[in-house]
N, C-alpha and C positions, 0 to 999 in steps of 0.2 A: 582680488585673491579669491580662488576657487577652493572650496572646501571639499574634502573627500574623507572616505574612510578606506582602509586597505586591510586586507586579509590574505593569508596563504591559501593556496588551493591546489589540489592535485589534478593533473591533466588525466582525463578519464579514458577509458577504453576506446572511446569514439574520437579522441583528439581534442576534446572540449573541456572547459571548465564550467562547472555549476555555479551560478549566482542567481539568487532569489528564484530558484525553481526554473531558471531558464539555462540554455546552453550556448556557450560562446566559443568559436574557434580559437585554439590556442597556439597552432603552429606558428613559428618552428620549434616551440617547446615539445620535447618528446613525451610520448605516453608514458605515464607513471611518474614524470617528474613533478617537482614543486615549483610554482610560480607565485608571484605577488599580484594580486588584484586590486586596483585602485578604483573605487565606486564613486563617481561624480553624480551630479544631479541628473545628467542627461547622457552620460557616457560611462564606458568603463575602459580602463587600460590594464593591459596584461604586461607584467614586467618580469625581467629575470629575477629571482629571489635574491641573490647575492649582490650583482652589480646594479640592480634596478634599472637596467636598460630596457627601453620600450620595445616589446615584441609585437603587440597588436592593439589597436583601438577599435572599439564598436560603439554604436549607439545603443543606449539602454532599451531592452525590449519593453514593449508596453503591456504585454500580457504574460503571466507565468505560464511556463511550459513552451515557450517560444525556442526556436533553434536558429541561431545566427551562425550559419556555417554554409560557405559556397559549395555548391554542387560538386565541383572539381575536387574539393578537399574531403569528401565523404569516404570512409572507409568501409568497403563491401567484403573484404575477405574475412570469413568466420574466425573468431578468437575462441579461447577456452570458454570463456563467459557465454559466447554465442551458442557453442554446442551444449552447454549445460542447460541453457534455456530451452532450446529446441528438444532436448531430451525430456525435460519436464512437460513440454506440450504434448510429446507423444504419450505420455502416462495418461494424460486427460483424455485423448482420443485423437483419431485420425484427421478430423476436421480442424481441430486446434492446432495440430502439427502443421498442417497445410496452410492455415491462415498465418501462422507465425513465420513459416518459411517464405510466403509471398511478401509480408511486411518487411522482412529483413531485406529481401531482394530489392524492394523499392526504396527504402531508406538507409539501408546499411547499418553500422553499428550505432549510430545515434538513434535508431529506432528501438534500440534494446530496451529503453525505458518502458515503451509501449508493451513490448514482449513480456517484460517482468509484470506489468500490471495485468496482463491476460492471464498468465499462468498463475498469479498469486490469487486470482479469483476462486481457484480450486480449493483455497483454504476456508472459504465461506459458502460455496455452493457445490452441489453434487456435480461430479465429472460429467455424466451423461447429459445434464441440462446445460453446462457450460460448452460442452462439445456440440450439442444441437444449436446453440447460439451461434457458435463460429461457423457452422455449416450455413445458417441463415445469412450471416455477414458476407460469407463468400459468394452466395448466390446473389446477394444485393450489391456486390462490388464495393463494399465499405470496409475497409481494413483499418480499424481504430479500436483502441482500448475502450473509449467511452460508448461507442456503439455496441461492441460486445457485451459490455457490463449492462447496458440497458436492455438488451435482448435477453440476457441471462436473467435479470430481476424480473422481466415480464414472464419468462417460463416459470420461474420459482413461484410467483403469484398465481399462475394459472393452475400449477400443480397443487398448491395449497387449496385453492377454491374447489378443485375437483375432489380433494381429500375431504373437506368439510361437506361438501354435497353428498358424498357416499357415507358419511359418518355423521348424521345429524346430531348424535348425542355428544360428539366431541366438538361441536362448533363453539365459537367464543361466547354465544348467547347463552349457551347451557352452563357456563362456568359461573360459580358463585364466589363472592368476596369473603363470605363468612361461613366457612364449613361447620358442620355440627361437632366436629372433633376439636375444634379450637374454643377454648373457653374464654369467658370474659376477662379482661386484665385485672379487675377487682379480685378475682378468685385467685389468680396467681400472687397478687400482693398479700392477700391474707395468708396464703400458704407459706410465703417467704418470712411473714411476721411470726408465724407459729414456730417455724424452725429456729428463728434468731432467739425467741423467747426460751425454748428448750435448751437451746445451747448456753444461754447465760445462767440457767438454774442447774445444770449439771456439775457435780463436784468435780474439782480437778484431781487427776491422778498423779501429779507431779510430785515427786519427793515421797510418795507412799512406798512402804516396804511389801514385798511379794508375800 
């Protein structure tokens, strides 16, 4: 007897279901519909949610982030989600927009996870550095989220190094862990003790007449 776990899943915009951070083709299930996923040790089954009829069977992916989707089943027409992501890329800069457009043209909707990763880098890094990283990725012919992230982080590190070199007084070595404005903790303890003692000896006004 084979043991399995099962869970409901929604068919995503790219016609796949997500299981353990990987994507698996779910057709003939329609985009947006609910399916039942049975997870075995070495395979997954995608079944109709109500009848439990078997729709697809796949070998389990060895690596998170894998895409188990035949090329003939990839969806390349832009959806509302696609257009939204590409609009976000245009805000970052022209090279980010160009990179995302090329990545979508290569992978279709299943590549939207990578597009989300790229545009969400703008939440952590300046747009001009992210756009420069996208320009470098295009020049190198490597259209991937991880590559863009690595290039962006490198540019951020270089910008910080330049900033510290131009302003020696603001370098980390000039910072101190014990500024003169911060008093010893014993002084704060004495202060709290004095306040507590004063409060205990102050006569209560409760019940007094005006």
